[in-house]
N, CA, C and O atoms as a MOPAC input file, in Angstrom:
PM7 MOZYME 1SCF
protein

 N     90.34800 1    -5.23300 1   -25.60300 1
 C     90.28600 1    -3.86500 1   -25.68600 1
 C     90.21300 1    -3.22300 1   -24.18900 1
 O     89.58100 1    -3.81700 1   -23.31500 1
 N     90.71000 1    -2.30400 1   -23.98900 1
 C     90.70200 1    -1.62500 1   -22.67700 1
 C     89.43300 1    -0.59000 1   -22.75600 1
 O     89.37100 1     0.23900 1   -23.66400 1
 N     88.54900 1    -0.68000 1   -21.86900 1
 C     87.52900 1     0.32800 1   -21.84600 1
 C     88.16400 1     1.75900 1   -21.34000 1
 O     88.90400 1     1.86900 1   -20.36200 1
 N     87.72700 1     2.84600 1   -22.20400 1
 C     88.30400 1     4.14100 1   -22.00600 1
 C     87.65600 1     4.86100 1   -20.77200 1
 O     88.31400 1     5.68100 1   -20.13100 1
 N     86.41500 1     4.56100 1   -20.45700 1
 C     85.95300 1     5.08500 1   -19.26800 1
 C     85.75700 1     3.82100 1   -18.17200 1
 O     85.02100 1     2.84900 1   -18.34300 1
 N     86.46200 1     4.04300 1   -17.20100 1
 C     86.86100 1     2.95500 1   -16.11800 1
 C     85.70500 1     3.10600 1   -15.38600 1
 O     85.23400 1     4.23500 1   -15.25400 1
 N     84.99200 1     1.81900 1   -14.71800 1
 C     83.73900 1     1.96600 1   -13.97400 1
 C     84.27100 1     2.44700 1   -12.35000 1
 O     85.37600 1     2.15100 1   -11.89400 1
 N     83.36700 1     3.13200 1   -11.72400 1
 C     83.44600 1     3.12700 1   -10.57600 1
 C     83.94500 1     2.12700 1    -9.48000 1
 O     84.95600 1     2.18300 1    -8.78000 1
 N     83.02900 1     1.27400 1    -9.52800 1
 C     82.97700 1    -0.02500 1    -8.78000 1
 C     83.94000 1    -0.93400 1    -9.16100 1
 O     84.26500 1    -1.76700 1    -8.31500 1
 N     84.44200 1    -0.96200 1   -10.18200 1
 C     85.53900 1    -1.93700 1   -10.74400 1
 C     86.87500 1    -1.51500 1   -10.00900 1
 O     87.62800 1    -2.37100 1    -9.54600 1
 N     87.11100 1    -0.30000 1    -9.93000 1
 C     88.32600 1     0.23500 1    -9.51000 1
 C     88.33400 1     1.93200 1    -9.11400 1
 O     88.59100 1     2.88100 1    -9.85400 1
 N     87.95900 1     1.92300 1    -7.69300 1
 C     87.70000 1     3.59000 1    -7.48300 1
 C     88.78200 1     4.50100 1    -7.74600 1
 O     88.61600 1     5.52300 1    -8.41200 1
 N     90.14700 1     4.08300 1    -7.12600 1
 C     91.10900 1     4.68600 1    -7.52600 1
 C     91.45700 1     4.98200 1    -8.72300 1
 O     91.91800 1     6.07200 1    -9.06000 1
 N     91.26100 1     4.03400 1    -9.44600 1
 C     91.65800 1     4.34500 1   -10.89500 1
 C     90.57300 1     5.04400 1   -11.78000 1
 O     90.80100 1     5.41600 1   -12.93100 1
 N     89.46200 1     5.17900 1   -11.18900 1
 C     88.44000 1     6.27600 1   -11.79000 1
 C     88.64100 1     7.37900 1   -11.20300 1
 O     88.30300 1     8.38400 1   -11.82900 1
 N     89.13600 1     7.52300 1   -10.07900 1
 C     89.19000 1     9.01100 1    -9.31000 1
 C     90.38300 1     9.58300 1   -10.24400 1
 O     90.27300 1    10.68100 1   -10.78900 1
 N     91.28400 1     8.94000 1   -10.36000 1
 C     92.19400 1     9.23300 1   -11.43900 1
 C     91.82200 1     9.64800 1   -12.73400 1
 O     92.11800 1    10.70800 1   -13.28700 1
 N     91.26800 1     8.88500 1   -13.08700 1
 C     90.48800 1     9.13200 1   -14.64500 1
 C     89.85200 1    10.30600 1   -14.60400 1
 O     90.16100 1    11.05100 1   -15.53400 1
 N     88.99000 1    10.77200 1   -13.77100 1
 C     88.04200 1    11.67000 1   -13.59900 1
 C     88.84400 1    13.08000 1   -13.28800 1
 O     88.47600 1    14.18400 1   -13.68900 1
 N     89.82200 1    12.85700 1   -12.62400 1
 C     90.60600 1    14.21900 1   -12.16800 1
 C     91.33200 1    14.59900 1   -13.63600 1
 O     91.36800 1    15.73900 1   -14.09700 1
 N     91.83500 1    13.54200 1   -14.19800 1
 C     92.57900 1    14.19800 1   -15.61400 1
 C     91.59200 1    14.80000 1   -16.51300 1
 O     91.72100 1    15.93600 1   -16.96900 1
 N     90.41300 1    13.87400 1   -16.81000 1
 C     89.31900 1    14.09100 1   -17.90800 1
 C     88.21000 1    14.97500 1   -17.64500 1
 O     87.59700 1    15.69700 1   -18.43100 1
 N     88.03400 1    14.76900 1   -16.22100 1
 C     86.59200 1    15.59300 1   -15.87300 1
 C     87.02500 1    16.64900 1   -14.60300 1
 O     86.17300 1    16.59100 1   -13.71600 1
 N     88.12000 1    17.59000 1   -14.29300 1
 C     88.32000 1    17.96900 1   -13.15200 1
 C     87.39800 1    18.90200 1   -12.53700 1
 O     87.56800 1    19.16400 1   -11.34600 1
 N     86.38500 1    19.47600 1   -13.21600 1
 C     85.40500 1    20.19900 1   -12.80500 1
 C     84.26600 1    19.32200 1   -12.11700 1
 O     83.62300 1    19.93200 1   -11.26200 1
 N     84.03900 1    18.48700 1   -12.25900 1
 C     83.09200 1    17.34100 1   -11.42200 1
 C     84.13100 1    16.72500 1   -10.39500 1
 O     83.85500 1    16.75700 1    -9.19500 1
 N     85.31100 1    16.17000 1   -10.83500 1
 C     85.83500 1    15.58800 1    -9.53000 1
 C     86.10300 1    16.84600 1    -8.59300 1
 O     85.41200 1    16.61400 1    -7.60100 1
 N     86.64000 1    17.84800 1    -8.43500 1
 C     87.24400 1    18.35700 1    -7.53500 1
 C     85.76900 1    19.21700 1    -7.17900 1
 O     85.79200 1    19.71900 1    -6.05500 1
 N     84.67800 1    19.42500 1    -7.85500 1
 C     83.69800 1    19.97100 1    -7.00800 1
 C     83.04500 1    18.82700 1    -6.13800 1
 O     82.53300 1    19.10300 1    -5.05300 1
 N     83.06900 1    17.65800 1    -6.58400 1
 C     82.86500 1    16.56400 1    -5.82400 1
 C     83.46700 1    16.47500 1    -4.37000 1
 O     82.88400 1    16.38000 1    -3.29000 1
 N     84.84400 1    16.53600 1    -4.67800 1
 C     85.78900 1    16.71900 1    -3.44600 1
 C     85.73900 1    17.57800 1    -2.47400 1
 O     85.92400 1    17.30800 1    -1.28800 1
 N     85.40800 1    18.99000 1    -3.07700 1
 C     85.01200 1    19.83600 1    -1.95400 1
 C     83.94200 1    19.69100 1    -1.51300 1
 O     83.77300 1    20.12300 1    -0.37300 1
 N     82.95600 1    19.13600 1    -2.10500 1
 C     81.44100 1    19.05800 1    -1.46600 1
 C     81.62500 1    17.79800 1    -0.49500 1
 O     80.72300 1    17.75900 1     0.34200 1
 N     82.40100 1    16.93100 1    -0.40400 1
 C     82.63400 1    15.91700 1     0.40200 1
 C     83.16200 1    16.30500 1     1.40600 1
 O     82.66800 1    16.13000 1     2.52000 1
 N     84.63300 1    17.10500 1     1.12300 1
 C     85.32100 1    17.71500 1     2.31700 1
 C     84.27100 1    18.51900 1     3.52500 1
 O     84.43300 1    18.32300 1     4.73000 1
 N     83.25900 1    19.38100 1     3.00600 1
 C     82.64300 1    20.28500 1     3.60800 1
 C     82.13100 1    19.42300 1     4.98400 1
 O     82.75100 1    19.49400 1     6.04500 1
 N     81.03400 1    18.68600 1     4.82500 1
 C     80.57500 1    17.91500 1     5.99700 1
 C     81.40300 1    17.14000 1     6.77300 1
 O     81.09500 1    17.11100 1     7.96400 1
 N     82.55600 1    16.37600 1     6.37300 1
 C     83.69400 1    15.42800 1     6.78100 1
 C     84.32600 1    16.75800 1     7.77900 1
 O     84.24100 1    16.52300 1     8.98500 1
 N     84.92900 1    18.08100 1     7.41800 1
 C     85.29200 1    18.96700 1     8.23700 1
 C     84.52700 1    19.50900 1     9.27300 1
 O     85.13100 1    19.94400 1    10.25400 1
 N     83.54000 1    19.55300 1     9.24000 1
 C     82.52700 1    19.84500 1    10.36200 1
 C     82.07700 1    18.84500 1    11.21900 1
 O     81.48600 1    19.05000 1    12.27900 1
 N     82.37300 1    17.71800 1    10.73100 1
 C     82.49100 1    16.70900 1    11.72000 1
 C     83.66400 1    16.59300 1    12.56200 1
 O     83.59100 1    16.47600 1    13.78500 1
 N     84.61800 1    16.62100 1    11.98100 1
 C     85.75800 1    16.32700 1    12.62600 1
 C     86.81800 1    17.53600 1    13.11000 1
 O     87.74800 1    17.40900 1    13.90700 1
 N     86.47200 1    18.54900 1    12.51000 1
 C     87.38300 1    19.65800 1    13.04600 1
 C     86.96100 1    20.56700 1    14.43000 1
 O     87.68300 1    21.34200 1    15.05800 1
 N     85.70000 1    20.24000 1    14.65500 1
 C     85.32500 1    21.04300 1    15.90700 1
 C     85.78500 1    20.16400 1    17.01800 1
 O     86.36800 1    20.83600 1    17.86800 1
 N     85.72900 1    18.93000 1    17.30000 1
 C     86.23000 1    18.20000 1    18.26500 1
 C     87.67900 1    18.42000 1    18.42200 1
 O     88.22200 1    18.45800 1    19.52600 1
 N     88.24500 1    18.55200 1    17.39400 1
 C     89.78000 1    18.42100 1    17.23300 1
 C     90.31800 1    19.83900 1    17.63200 1
 O     91.45200 1    19.87500 1    18.11000 1
 N     89.69700 1    20.88200 1    17.50000 1
 C     89.85700 1    22.32200 1    17.81600 1
 C     89.79200 1    22.10500 1    19.41700 1
 O     90.76700 1    22.39700 1    20.11000 1
 N     88.57800 1    21.56800 1    19.98800 1
 C     88.29100 1    21.81900 1    21.17400 1
 C     89.42700 1    20.98300 1    22.18500 1
 O     89.68100 1    21.43100 1    23.30300 1
 N     90.02900 1    19.82000 1    21.71100 1
 C     91.06400 1    19.04400 1    22.19300 1
 C     92.36500 1    19.66100 1    21.99600 1
 O     93.09600 1    19.76700 1    22.98000 1
 N     92.76100 1    20.08600 1    20.85000 1
 C     93.98900 1    20.54200 1    20.74300 1
 C     94.23500 1    22.03500 1    20.84100 1
 O     95.20100 1    22.44600 1    21.48400 1
 N     93.51800 1    22.74700 1    20.31300 1
 C     93.73700 1    24.30300 1    20.36400 1
 C     93.23500 1    25.08000 1    21.53400 1
 O     93.90900 1    25.33600 1    22.53200 1
 N     91.93500 1    25.45400 1    21.32100 1
 C     91.30300 1    25.90500 1    22.34000 1
 C     89.88000 1    25.62600 1    22.74200 1
 O     89.13200 1    25.14200 1    21.89300 1
 N     89.39900 1    25.90000 1    24.04200 1
 C     88.15600 1    25.49500 1    24.40300 1
 C     87.13800 1    26.31600 1    23.62600 1
 O     87.46500 1    27.15900 1    22.78900 1
 N     85.79700 1    25.99800 1    23.97600 1
 C     84.54700 1    26.93500 1    23.49200 1
 C     84.67600 1    28.15800 1    24.58000 1
 O     85.28900 1    28.18600 1    25.64700 1
 N     83.80300 1    29.25500 1    23.86600 1
 C     84.05300 1    30.46100 1    24.50300 1
 C     82.91700 1    30.43000 1    26.04200 1
 O     82.25600 1    29.47800 1    26.45500 1
 N     82.98900 1    31.35700 1    26.42000 1
 C     82.16600 1    31.24800 1    27.69300 1
 C     80.54400 1    31.80700 1    26.92500 1
 O     80.52300 1    32.52200 1    25.92300 1
 N     79.42500 1    31.36300 1    27.55600 1
 C     78.19100 1    31.89000 1    27.05100 1
 C     78.05600 1    33.16300 1    26.92800 1
 O     78.58800 1    33.88200 1    27.77300 1
 N     77.39000 1    33.68100 1    25.95900 1
 C     76.89600 1    35.18500 1    26.35200 1
 C     75.82700 1    35.56100 1    26.85700 1
 O     74.76400 1    35.13400 1    26.40600 1
 N     75.86400 1    36.45500 1    27.92200 1
 C     74.50400 1    36.77000 1    28.83100 1
 C     73.49800 1    36.99700 1    28.25900 1
 O     73.64200 1    37.69900 1    27.25800 1
 N     72.05000 1    36.54000 1    28.59300 1
 C     71.13100 1    36.74500 1    28.03400 1
 C     70.17700 1    37.90700 1    28.43700 1
 O     69.25700 1    38.32600 1    27.73500 1
 N     70.56900 1    38.42300 1    29.81400 1
 C     69.98300 1    39.58300 1    30.10000 1
 C     71.04400 1    40.36000 1    30.85900 1
 O     72.12400 1    39.96500 1    31.29600 1
 N     70.45200 1    41.61600 1    30.91400 1
 C     71.46800 1    42.77000 1    31.78100 1
 C     71.46400 1    42.26900 1    33.23400 1
 O     70.39200 1    41.97100 1    33.76000 1
 N     72.58200 1    42.16900 1    33.87600 1
 C     72.61400 1    41.78600 1    35.29700 1
 C     71.84800 1    42.89400 1    36.12100 1
 O     72.15600 1    44.07400 1    35.95200 1
 N     71.04900 1    42.60600 1    36.83600 1
 C     70.61600 1    43.47000 1    37.96900 1
 C     71.18800 1    43.46700 1    39.14300 1
 O     71.49000 1    42.36300 1    39.59600 1
 N     71.50600 1    44.74800 1    39.99000 1
 C     72.03700 1    44.87600 1    41.25600 1
 C     71.42800 1    43.94300 1    42.25400 1
 O     70.29800 1    43.47700 1    42.11000 1
 N     72.23900 1    43.67400 1    43.30800 1
 C     71.21800 1    42.72100 1    44.47800 1
 C     71.24500 1    43.74700 1    45.54800 1
 O     71.99000 1    43.74300 1    46.52800 1
 N     70.20300 1    44.76500 1    45.19600 1
 C     70.07400 1    45.93200 1    46.36900 1
 C     68.64400 1    46.28400 1    45.77200 1
 O     68.19300 1    45.98800 1    44.66500 1
 N     68.02400 1    47.03400 1    46.85800 1
 C     66.79500 1    47.75500 1    46.79800 1
 C     66.95000 1    48.77700 1    45.69400 1
 O     67.98100 1    49.44900 1    45.67900 1
 N     66.12400 1    48.93800 1    44.87100 1
 C     65.85900 1    49.85900 1    43.96000 1
 C     65.63900 1    51.25400 1    44.39400 1
 O     64.81200 1    51.45200 1    45.28400 1
 N     66.18400 1    52.09500 1    43.95100 1
 C     66.03300 1    53.64400 1    44.28600 1
 C     64.97000 1    54.17300 1    43.43300 1
 O     64.92100 1    53.89900 1    42.23400 1
 N     63.93900 1    55.08200 1    44.14400 1
 C     62.82600 1    55.54500 1    43.35100 1
 C     63.61400 1    57.01700 1    42.55700 1
 O     64.57900 1    57.58700 1    43.06700 1
 N     63.07400 1    57.37800 1    41.45400 1
 C     63.60900 1    58.25000 1    40.78400 1
 C     62.60900 1    59.51600 1    40.98200 1
 O     61.38900 1    59.35100 1    40.94200 1
 N     63.13600 1    60.65800 1    41.17600 1
 C     62.55900 1    61.92100 1    41.21900 1
 C     63.03600 1    62.89100 1    40.36300 1
 O     64.19800 1    62.87600 1    39.95800 1
 N     62.08500 1    63.88400 1    40.00100 1
 C     62.35300 1    65.24900 1    38.98700 1
 C     62.08300 1    64.65600 1    37.50600 1
 O     62.58300 1    65.35900 1    36.62800 1
 N     61.45500 1    63.60700 1    37.08600 1
 C     61.33500 1    63.20400 1    36.06000 1
 C     59.63500 1    63.40500 1    35.64500 1
 O     59.17100 1    62.98800 1    34.58300 1
 N     58.93700 1    64.02400 1    36.55600 1
 C     57.50600 1    64.49100 1    36.10200 1
 C     56.59500 1    63.05900 1    35.89600 1
 O     55.69600 1    62.83500 1    35.08500 1
 N     57.20400 1    62.14500 1    36.99300 1
 C     56.37500 1    60.65700 1    37.28500 1
 C     55.68700 1    60.52400 1    38.29600 1
 O     55.33600 1    59.43800 1    38.75800 1
 N     55.39000 1    61.74700 1    38.80200 1
 C     54.64500 1    61.53900 1    40.41900 1
 C     53.04500 1    61.22900 1    40.03900 1
 O     52.22500 1    61.03200 1    40.93600 1

């Protein structure tokens, strides 16, 4: 007699095929859940290597001019 519910450790490929047909909501939820971290770990290095490099860092402050500061007049701050 063949077991209607194949065990995962006995034949993982057969189990994935069975669960995709009989329990697609669990199978595809599991597949999408596994694909997220795998994509996060692999796509960023591949993007840097083949597509485009990282952007230049954003400035953390406003660039001040390299000269003496002028005194303001006319604003009642005397």
